[in-house]
N, C-alpha and C positions, 0 to 999 in steps of 0.2 A: 818434799817430805812424803813418805808413803804412810798410808794408815795401817794400823794393825787389822788383821783379818778378824772378823766376828766369828765366834765359834757358835755353831748351831747344830741342829740334828743333821746327821749325815744321811744324805739321800742315796740309796742304792742306784747303781747305774742301770738304765733300762736294758733289758735283755734284747739282743738282736732278733729280728723275726725269724721264726723257725722256717727252714727250707723244706720244701716238700721232697719226698723220696723220688729220685729220678729213675726213669725207666732206662735200664742199661742196654737192653737188646734192641737192635733195629727192627726186629720182627714185632716186638711190642709196640713200638712207635708206629710202625706201618699199620698195624691192626687198628689202632686208635684213629689214624688219619683216614683210613678207608671206611671206618664206621660212620663218617660224616658225608660220604659220597652217595650219590643217588643210586639206589639198587635197581637191577634189571632182572627179568625172569631167569630161573635157573642158576641161583646163587652166584650171580654176576654183578659187577659194578659199572656203572656208566662213567667213562672218563673222557674229558675233552683234551685234545692235543693240538697245539698250534705248530705247524711246520712251515719252513720256507717254501715259497711257490715252486722252485725247481725240484725240490725233494717231493713235493706233493704230486707234481706232474710225473715224475719218474715212477713213483708208487702206483699212480693211477694207470699208467701205461702197462706196468707189471701186472696189475689186477685185471685189466682188459685181456692181456695175453693168457692169463691163468683162468679167465672167465669167472672171476670172482668180484665182489664189491669191494671198494677200498677199505671199508671198515673191517670186513672179514680178513682181508689180506694183512692189514696192520696188526689185528689181533693175533693172527698166526705167527707173524714175525716176532712180536713181543713175547708170545708164549714160549716159542722156540728158544729165544735168547734167555729167558729165565730158566728153562730146563737145562740149557747148556751151562750156565753160570753156577747154578746151585739147585740140585734136584728138590722138588717140593716134597715136604713130609706127608 
């Protein structure tokens, strides 16, 4: 046999936690991510990159031929790729 329900004060359902407004633009997310990176002189940010050894060796050989250091060469390659993909504003 089932028991009749006891009637008592009706409790309101707890409200679900409010969600924070999401940033919709990748540029806004990127700006926040870069804000946490180590800064370098000249409005630059220091970024570490891990590459496979054969790629690093090929880039180093290219840097030697161009009489540049590896860091400068990689920075040039990345900057050129960004300019080609989407011009900076």
